[in-house]
C-alpha positions in Angstrom: -158.2 95.5 -12.6 -157.6 96.9 -16.1 -159.7 94.1 -17.6 -162.6 95.1 -15.4 -162.3 98.7 -16.6 -162.5 97.4 -20.2 -165.6 95.3 -19.4 -167.3 98.3 -17.7 -166.4 100.5 -20.7 -167.8 97.9 -23.1 -171.1 97.9 -21.2 -171.1 101.7 -21.2 -170.6 101.7 -24.9 -173.5 99.3 -25.4 -175.8 101.4 -23.2 -174.7 104.6 -24.9 -175.2 103.1 -28.3 -178.7 102.0 -27.3 -179.6 105.5 -26.0 -178.3 107.6 -28.8 -179.8 107.5 -32.3 -177.1 107.8 -35.0 -174.7 105.5 -33.2 -174.6 101.9 -34.4 -172.5 98.8 -33.5 -172.7 95.6 -35.4 -173.2 92.1 -34.2 -171.8 90.4 -32.1 -172.4 93.6 -30.1 -170.5 92.8 -26.9 -167.3 91.7 -28.7 -167.4 94.7 -30.9 -168.1 97.0 -27.9 -165.0 95.5 -26.3 -163.0 96.2 -29.4 -164.2 99.8 -29.5 -163.3 100.1 -25.8 -159.8 98.9 -26.4 -159.3 101.3 -29.4 -160.7 104.2 -27.4 -158.4 103.3 -24.4 -155.3 103.2 -26.7 -156.2 106.5 -28.4 -156.9 108.1 -25.0 -153.5 106.8 -23.8 -151.3 107.9 -26.7 -153.2 110.5 -28.8 -155.3 112.5 -26.3 -152.3 113.9 -24.3 -150.7 115.1 -27.5 -153.9 116.8 -28.7 -154.3 118.4 -25.3 -150.8 119.8 -25.4 -151.3 121.1 -28.9 -154.6 122.8 -28.0 -153.8 123.9 -24.4 -154.4 127.6 -25.1 -157.8 127.0 -26.7 -158.7 124.6 -23.9 -157.8 127.2 -21.2 -159.6 130.0 -23.0 -162.8 127.8 -23.3 -162.6 126.8 -19.7 -162.1 123.1 -20.7 -165.1 122.9 -23.1 -162.7 122.3 -26.0 -162.0 118.9 -24.4 -165.4 117.8 -25.6 -164.2 118.5 -29.2 -161.1 116.4 -28.5 -163.2 113.5 -27.1 -165.6 113.7 -30.1 -162.5 113.6 -32.4 -161.3 110.5 -30.7 -164.7 108.9 -31.0 -164.9 109.7 -34.7 -161.4 108.4 -35.2 -162.4 105.1 -33.5 -165.3 104.9 -35.8 -163.0 105.3 -38.8 -160.6 102.6 -37.5 -163.3 100.1 -36.8 -165.9 99.5 -39.4 -168.4 97.9 -37.0 -168.8 101.1 -35.0 -170.6 103.9 -36.9 -171.2 107.5 -35.8 -173.4 109.6 -38.1 -172.1 113.1 -37.4 -169.8 115.2 -35.3 -172.6 116.4 -33.0 -173.6 112.8 -32.4 -170.0 112.1 -31.4 -170.1 114.9 -28.9 -173.4 113.7 -27.4 -172.0 110.1 -27.4 -168.8 111.1 -25.6 -170.9 113.0 -22.9 -173.4 110.1 -22.4 -170.5 107.6 -22.4 -168.7 109.5 -19.7 -171.9 109.7 -17.6 -172.8 106.0 -18.1 -169.2 104.9 -17.3 -169.2 107.0 -14.1 -172.5 105.4 -13.0 -171.4 101.9 -13.7 -168.1 102.4 -11.9 -169.9 104.0 -8.9 -172.4 101.1 -8.8 -169.5 98.6 -9.0 -167.6 100.3 -6.1 -170.7 100.3 -3.9 -171.3 96.6 -4.5 -167.6 95.7 -3.8 -167.6 97.8 -0.6 -170.9 96.2 0.5 -169.6 92.7 0.0 -166.3 93.3 1.7 -167.9 94.3 5.0 
């Protein structure tokens, strides 16, 4: 099941990269998107909880909006770790994280509908 989530995330990264100017991924695109998805998953697993705990007061005062900053930071950090994934600016990283979340949600929802439809 986790491998399916990585594949969905890879497609979401490809779609988000195609939609947003200022975000580039090198060839072979799907393999590199899979690599980006793995790095984002690792950073979200280990680094994001630490960042949330360190910034919990600011996050509460901003009604959770500061989580966008944390997500953008993780996207920029991924871009620094992997040379094949380039983000031009901090604002592009914020837009990318929002679009990536929306596209991932839509792909996961579409996948659940198809699975439920075929089970019946």
